Phi, psi and omega in degrees: 000130179274139177277149177212163174059234184296327180294323177295317178296316179298318178298316179297318180295315181295313181294325177293318178298316178295320178297315180298319178295314177300317180298318179300312179294316181300313181296320179297312179294319180296321179299316178296314180299316180295327176294320182289322184265000175092358180295323180298318178295317178297323179295318177297318179293324181294337180280350179282141183302327181283355176253032183304325185293349176223044186263353177270116182269114182267126181237138175272132179281124178265319184207146175227149180206138172230143179296316177212163184294335182277348180295138177293143179284134173226173178295333180294346179281356185235142165254123186229153174241152181295135175249298183191176171250139182231166170287140179302343177301334177305321181292316182289323184286341182257117181294337185270004177270130182239147174290127181262309184201150173235126174242190184293341183249323190226155166253125184245128180247163175227151180236127181297165185301317184230135178286334186280251192299310186295313181290329176294320177296318178298314181298318181292321178297317181293322177296317182295321182270344183065035185241103176293328180296325179295320178300315179299312182298315182292321181292327177288318179298319182264016184299128174259329181225149168244149181232119180254133176235122178294130185298325178297337181282343185257338182254000000 
């Protein structure tokens, strides 16, 4: 049985509330873990201008959630775990990496799940339709990784 109307809205509200609660717990546990294993220190060091060569923070997407499809994408829509630090050239060298959002501190990029078939299909659909926005939307939906670069590290 398909949900419709008010039930669909109620389902969205409940799943969003559960996601926000999960995110709150996840971020708290992750902060403690990053302090213990040294990732928090590495992240602070990567933001310094003299560490430009390893200033792109690569994160693996564990879970993503949006209240509705029209909602703007933010970093809050993703639960991510630390993968590694890369040179920002990684972003420029990979055609399948898209800019997701820029805020006052960071530029956040996303990388689709597969470099092969899925991203090639997205690229061909976008070429056929001439729609850059579709490419952005699909790469965010299929994002496997997010890459954050502190703006101070690049200028």
